[in-house]
The first five atom37 places (N, CA, C, CB, O) and aatype in JSON, in Angstrom:
{
  "aatype": [12, 9, 3, 6, 14, 0, 17, 15, 15, 1, 3, 7, 14, 7, 11, 16, 0, 6, 6, 0, 7, 6, 3, 7, 0, 18, 10, 14, 14, 12, 2, 16, 9, 13, 5, 16, 0, 14, 9, 7, 0, 3, 19, 17, 10, 1, 9, 10, 0, 0, 0, 19, 0, 0, 7, 10, 19, 19, 0, 0, 3, 11, 1, 10, 1, 1, 16, 1, 16],
  "atom_mask": [
    [1, 1, 1, 1, 1],
    [1, 1, 1, 1, 1],
    [1, 1, 1, 1, 1],
    [1, 1, 1, 1, 1],
    [1, 1, 1, 1, 1],
    [1, 1, 1, 1, 1],
    [1, 1, 1, 1, 1],
    [1, 1, 1, 1, 1],
    [1, 1, 1, 1, 1],
    [1, 1, 1, 1, 1],
    [1, 1, 1, 1, 1],
    [1, 1, 1, 0, 1],
    [1, 1, 1, 1, 1],
    [1, 1, 1, 0, 1],
    [1, 1, 1, 1, 1],
    [1, 1, 1, 1, 1],
    [1, 1, 1, 1, 1],
    [1, 1, 1, 1, 1],
    [1, 1, 1, 1, 1],
    [1, 1, 1, 1, 1],
    [1, 1, 1, 0, 1],
    [1, 1, 1, 1, 1],
    [1, 1, 1, 1, 1],
    [1, 1, 1, 0, 1],
    [1, 1, 1, 1, 1],
    [1, 1, 1, 1, 1],
    [1, 1, 1, 1, 1],
    [1, 1, 1, 1, 1],
    [1, 1, 1, 1, 1],
    [1, 1, 1, 1, 1],
    [1, 1, 1, 1, 1],
    [1, 1, 1, 1, 1],
    [1, 1, 1, 1, 1],
    [1, 1, 1, 1, 1],
    [1, 1, 1, 1, 1],
    [1, 1, 1, 1, 1],
    [1, 1, 1, 1, 1],
    [1, 1, 1, 1, 1],
    [1, 1, 1, 1, 1],
    [1, 1, 1, 0, 1],
    [1, 1, 1, 1, 1],
    [1, 1, 1, 1, 1],
    [1, 1, 1, 1, 1],
    [1, 1, 1, 1, 1],
    [1, 1, 1, 1, 1],
    [1, 1, 1, 1, 1],
    [1, 1, 1, 1, 1],
    [1, 1, 1, 1, 1],
    [1, 1, 1, 1, 1],
    [1, 1, 1, 1, 1],
    [1, 1, 1, 1, 1],
    [1, 1, 1, 1, 1],
    [1, 1, 1, 1, 1],
    [1, 1, 1, 1, 1],
    [1, 1, 1, 0, 1],
    [1, 1, 1, 1, 1],
    [1, 1, 1, 1, 1],
    [1, 1, 1, 1, 1],
    [1, 1, 1, 1, 1],
    [1, 1, 1, 1, 1],
    [1, 1, 1, 1, 1],
    [1, 1, 1, 1, 1],
    [1, 1, 1, 1, 1],
    [1, 1, 1, 1, 1],
    [1, 1, 1, 1, 1],
    [1, 1, 1, 1, 1],
    [1, 1, 1, 1, 1],
    [1, 1, 1, 1, 1],
    [1, 1, 1, 1, 1]
  ],
  "atom_positions": [
    [[-46.26, -133.2, 29.15], [-44.99, -133.78, 29.23], [-44.97, -134.82, 28.09], [-44.72, -134.38, 30.65], [-45.83, -135.7, 27.99]],
    [[-43.97, -134.7, 27.27], [-43.77, -135.79, 26.19], [-43.52, -136.96, 26.44], [-42.89, -135.58, 25.42], [-42.45, -137.08, 27.03]],
    [[-44.12, -138.01, 26.22], [-43.91, -139.46, 26.49], [-43.12, -140.31, 25.41], [-45.26, -140.08, 26.68], [-42.65, -141.42, 25.66]],
    [[-43.03, -139.74, 24.34], [-42.41, -140.36, 23.22], [-42.03, -139.4, 22.22], [-43.24, -141.34, 22.65], [-42.63, -138.33, 22.13]],
    [[-41.07, -139.72, 21.46], [-40.28, -139.31, 20.4], [-40.91, -138.59, 19.28], [-39.68, -140.38, 19.93], [-41.69, -139.31, 18.66]],
    [[-40.83, -137.51, 18.86], [-41.88, -136.9, 17.81], [-41.75, -137.79, 16.4], [-41.5, -135.13, 17.46], [-42.68, -137.67, 15.6]],
    [[-40.84, -138.53, 16.13], [-40.88, -139.49, 14.85], [-41.42, -140.8, 15.32], [-39.37, -139.73, 14.15], [-41.51, -141.64, 14.42]],
    [[-41.71, -141.08, 16.22], [-42.51, -142.31, 16.51], [-43.98, -142.06, 16.22], [-42.33, -142.75, 17.99], [-44.36, -140.89, 16.3]],
    [[-44.85, -142.98, 15.9], [-46.19, -142.88, 15.66], [-46.79, -143.96, 16.35], [-46.53, -142.86, 14.27], [-46.27, -145.06, 16.49]],
    [[-48.18, -143.53, 16.89], [-48.82, -144.95, 17.66], [-49.69, -145.73, 16.63], [-49.92, -144.56, 19.07], [-50.28, -146.74, 17.01]],
    [[-49.77, -145.33, 15.44], [-50.42, -146.03, 14.39], [-49.51, -146.89, 14.23], [-50.83, -145.33, 13.18], [-50.05, -147.97, 14.02]],
    [[-48.53, -146.96, 14.22], [-47.33, -147.94, 13.59], [-46.43, -147.34, 12.42], [0.0, 0.0, 0.0], [-46.46, -146.13, 12.18]],
    [[-45.7, -148.13, 11.77], [-44.8, -147.31, 11.0], [-45.54, -146.87, 9.53], [-43.39, -148.18, 10.77], [-46.62, -147.36, 9.2]],
    [[-44.95, -146.06, 8.84], [-45.48, -145.4, 7.53], [-45.96, -143.86, 7.77], [0.0, 0.0, 0.0], [-46.0, -143.2, 8.81]],
    [[-46.26, -143.6, 6.63], [-46.49, -141.88, 6.49], [-47.91, -141.68, 6.98], [-46.36, -141.19, 4.74], [-48.83, -142.5, 6.94]],
    [[-47.92, -140.33, 7.49], [-49.42, -140.1, 7.42], [-49.92, -139.36, 6.27], [-49.87, -139.39, 8.6], [-49.2, -138.77, 5.46]],
    [[-51.29, -139.44, 6.25], [-51.69, -138.3, 4.79], [-51.01, -137.13, 4.8], [-53.28, -137.72, 4.67], [-50.64, -136.7, 3.71]],
    [[-50.68, -136.31, 6.11], [-50.11, -135.22, 6.07], [-48.92, -135.02, 5.44], [-50.03, -134.89, 7.06], [-48.71, -134.17, 4.57]],
    [[-47.94, -136.02, 6.03], [-46.51, -136.23, 5.44], [-46.81, -136.81, 3.95], [-45.53, -137.37, 6.42], [-46.3, -136.05, 3.12]],
    [[-47.29, -137.61, 3.51], [-47.58, -137.76, 1.98], [-47.68, -136.66, 1.58], [-48.72, -138.45, 1.53], [-46.82, -136.34, 0.76]],
    [[-48.68, -135.66, 1.93], [-48.93, -134.55, 1.16], [-48.08, -133.69, 1.13], [0.0, 0.0, 0.0], [-48.04, -133.1, 0.05]],
    [[-47.17, -133.27, 2.08], [-45.85, -132.65, 2.17], [-44.8, -132.99, 1.29], [-45.37, -132.86, 3.34], [-44.11, -132.09, 0.8]],
    [[-44.58, -134.36, 0.99], [-43.59, -135.06, 0.18], [-43.99, -134.31, -1.23], [-43.74, -136.86, 0.21], [-43.26, -133.51, -1.81]],
    [[-45.61, -134.81, -1.77], [-45.96, -134.51, -2.82], [-45.87, -133.17, -3.65], [0.0, 0.0, 0.0], [-45.98, -132.97, -4.86]],
    [[-45.6, -132.17, -2.37], [-45.29, -130.72, -2.86], [-44.04, -130.48, -3.75], [-45.11, -129.82, -1.64], [-43.85, -129.43, -4.36]],
    [[-43.18, -131.6, -3.77], [-41.88, -131.37, -4.3], [-41.67, -132.12, -5.54], [-40.86, -131.71, -3.35], [-40.57, -132.16, -6.08]],
    [[-42.86, -132.79, -6.07], [-42.76, -133.66, -7.47], [-42.99, -132.5, -8.35], [-43.98, -135.02, -7.74], [-43.64, -131.52, -8.01]],
    [[-42.33, -132.67, -9.68], [-42.17, -131.79, -10.42], [-43.56, -131.5, -11.18], [-41.06, -132.12, -11.17], [-43.55, -130.42, -11.76]],
    [[-44.56, -132.12, -11.28], [-45.95, -131.52, -11.8], [-46.2, -130.61, -10.6], [-47.29, -132.71, -12.1], [-47.13, -129.88, -10.93]],
    [[-45.92, -130.39, -9.68], [-46.63, -129.38, -8.42], [-45.47, -127.95, -8.94], [-46.31, -130.23, -6.14], [-45.93, -126.81, -8.92]],
    [[-44.54, -128.1, -9.21], [-43.93, -127.12, -9.79], [-44.65, -126.14, -10.86], [-42.93, -127.72, -10.3], [-44.67, -124.91, -10.84]],
    [[-45.18, -126.97, -11.71], [-46.09, -126.36, -12.92], [-47.49, -125.51, -12.34], [-46.66, -127.76, -13.95], [-47.9, -124.41, -12.69]],
    [[-47.97, -126.35, -11.45], [-49.26, -126.27, -10.69], [-48.98, -124.9, -9.86], [-49.59, -127.7, -9.65], [-49.72, -123.93, -10.03]],
    [[-47.94, -124.87, -9.02], [-47.8, -123.62, -8.06], [-47.01, -122.58, -8.95], [-46.92, -123.99, -6.55], [-46.88, -121.44, -8.49]],
    [[-46.51, -122.84, -10.09], [-45.34, -122.02, -10.87], [-44.26, -121.46, -10.07], [-45.91, -120.82, -11.61], [-43.92, -120.28, -10.07]],
    [[-43.65, -122.56, -9.28], [-42.42, -122.48, -8.96], [-41.46, -123.26, -9.31], [-42.38, -122.44, -7.99], [-41.83, -124.34, -9.77]],
    [[-40.2, -123.07, -9.24], [-38.89, -123.74, -9.56], [-38.05, -124.32, -8.53], [-38.08, -122.86, -10.19], [-38.16, -123.83, -7.4]],
    [[-37.14, -125.36, -8.71], [-36.36, -125.46, -7.83], [-35.19, -124.54, -7.86], [-36.09, -126.62, -7.79], [-34.89, -124.01, -8.93]],
    [[-34.35, -124.28, -6.55], [-33.58, -123.48, -6.65], [-32.01, -123.95, -6.8], [-33.9, -122.74, -5.69], [-31.66, -125.07, -6.41]],
    [[-31.22, -123.13, -7.31], [-29.52, -123.88, -7.71], [-28.8, -124.02, -6.97], [0.0, 0.0, 0.0], [-29.04, -123.36, -5.96]],
    [[-27.97, -124.57, -6.94], [-26.63, -124.94, -6.11], [-26.18, -123.67, -5.52], [-25.39, -125.59, -7.05], [-25.88, -123.52, -4.34]],
    [[-26.14, -122.79, -6.42], [-25.41, -121.23, -6.09], [-26.09, -120.73, -4.98], [-25.53, -120.01, -7.32], [-25.5, -120.23, -4.03]],
    [[-27.72, -120.89, -5.07], [-28.57, -120.45, -4.02], [-28.43, -120.75, -2.84], [-29.61, -120.7, -4.17], [-28.36, -119.93, -1.93]],
    [[-28.35, -122.32, -2.69], [-27.95, -123.17, -1.65], [-26.64, -122.59, -0.94], [-27.73, -124.6, -2.23], [-26.67, -122.38, 0.28]],
    [[-25.48, -122.32, -1.7], [-24.38, -122.03, -1.0], [-24.55, -120.67, -0.37], [-23.22, -122.12, -1.85], [-24.01, -120.64, 0.74]],
    [[-25.14, -119.51, -0.75], [-25.44, -118.4, -0.09], [-26.3, -118.63, 1.01], [-25.95, -117.51, -0.92], [-25.98, -118.02, 2.03]],
    [[-27.52, -119.52, 1.1], [-28.07, -119.77, 2.15], [-27.17, -120.26, 3.16], [-29.02, -120.52, 1.92], [-27.05, -119.64, 4.22]],
    [[-26.49, -121.4, 2.9], [-25.63, -122.22, 3.85], [-24.2, -121.04, 4.47], [-24.97, -123.8, 2.8], [-23.64, -121.25, 5.54]],
    [[-23.89, -120.04, 3.7], [-23.03, -119.22, 4.01], [-23.56, -118.12, 5.18], [-22.62, -118.67, 2.75], [-22.93, -117.74, 6.17]],
    [[-25.06, -117.7, 4.7], [-25.98, -116.85, 5.81], [-25.98, -117.66, 7.15], [-27.68, -116.65, 5.28], [-26.01, -117.15, 8.27]],
    [[-25.95, -118.89, 6.87], [-26.93, -119.47, 8.07], [-25.62, -119.68, 9.04], [-28.01, -121.17, 7.66], [-25.76, -119.54, 10.26]],
    [[-24.15, -120.06, 8.38], [-22.91, -120.19, 9.0], [-22.51, -118.77, 9.72], [-21.84, -120.66, 7.92], [-21.99, -118.7, 10.83]],
    [[-22.86, -117.61, 8.88], [-22.31, -116.51, 9.57], [-23.27, -116.18, 10.56], [-21.97, -115.36, 8.71], [-22.77, -115.68, 11.56]],
    [[-24.77, -116.34, 10.57], [-25.59, -116.36, 11.65], [-25.22, -117.02, 13.04], [-26.65, -116.9, 11.18], [-25.53, -116.52, 14.13]],
    [[-24.42, -118.39, 12.85], [-24.21, -119.17, 13.84], [-23.2, -118.58, 14.61], [0.0, 0.0, 0.0], [-23.18, -118.48, 15.84]],
    [[-22.12, -118.09, 13.56], [-21.16, -117.07, 14.18], [-21.34, -116.24, 14.95], [-20.67, -116.45, 13.54], [-20.66, -116.17, 15.98]],
    [[-22.21, -115.45, 14.68], [-22.47, -114.31, 15.42], [-23.14, -114.84, 16.62], [-23.28, -113.27, 14.67], [-22.5, -114.6, 17.64]],
    [[-24.28, -115.52, 16.81], [-24.9, -116.01, 17.97], [-23.63, -116.49, 18.89], [-26.01, -117.22, 17.59], [-23.56, -115.95, 19.99]],
    [[-22.52, -117.54, 18.53], [-21.75, -118.04, 19.26], [-20.88, -116.8, 19.79], [-21.1, -119.13, 18.59], [-20.64, -116.78, 21.0]],
    [[-20.5, -115.99, 19.15], [-19.74, -114.59, 19.66], [-20.32, -113.98, 20.65], [-19.63, -113.52, 18.67], [-19.72, -113.63, 21.66]],
    [[-21.75, -113.77, 20.4], [-22.36, -113.17, 21.5], [-22.57, -113.96, 22.81], [-23.56, -112.73, 21.06], [-22.61, -113.47, 23.94]],
    [[-22.69, -115.11, 22.5], [-22.85, -115.92, 23.77], [-21.45, -115.9, 24.6], [-23.29, -117.5, 23.38], [-21.27, -115.81, 25.82]],
    [[-20.73, -116.01, 23.75], [-19.13, -115.91, 24.37], [-18.74, -114.63, 25.31], [-18.01, -115.81, 23.05], [-18.18, -114.61, 26.41]],
    [[-19.26, -113.54, 24.47], [-19.23, -112.22, 25.07], [-19.9, -112.09, 26.51], [-19.91, -111.26, 24.11], [-19.28, -111.82, 27.54]],
    [[-21.35, -112.34, 26.42], [-22.15, -112.37, 27.66], [-21.59, -113.16, 28.72], [-23.48, -112.87, 27.42], [-21.5, -112.73, 29.87]],
    [[-21.2, -114.31, 28.35], [-20.46, -115.56, 29.39], [-19.6, -114.72, 30.46], [-19.22, -116.79, 28.41], [-19.68, -114.82, 31.69]],
    [[-18.62, -113.74, 29.6], [-17.2, -113.4, 29.9], [-17.35, -112.4, 30.81], [-16.32, -112.98, 28.72], [-16.6, -112.26, 31.77]],
    [[-18.58, -111.45, 30.48], [-19.01, -110.25, 31.2], [-19.6, -110.56, 32.51], [-19.99, -109.48, 30.41], [-19.51, -109.7, 33.39]],
    [[-20.18, -111.68, 32.76], [-21.1, -112.01, 33.97], [-20.19, -113.03, 35.07], [-22.63, -112.88, 33.33], [-20.7, -113.43, 36.11]]
  ]
}
């Protein structure tokens, strides 16, 4: 059983070393090290459109299954 929310910390406020490392992965020097590049707004819009479409398909499926039973 979970006694506390995931965002709380028993050690008090602040970031853990793991969280700090994850945030550091988005710094520009890391793009060079890992040979990655940020994605543009057009790609984010396509991702958003795909997520909305998937959500609508799931909602329609749930509605169809509910009316059949």
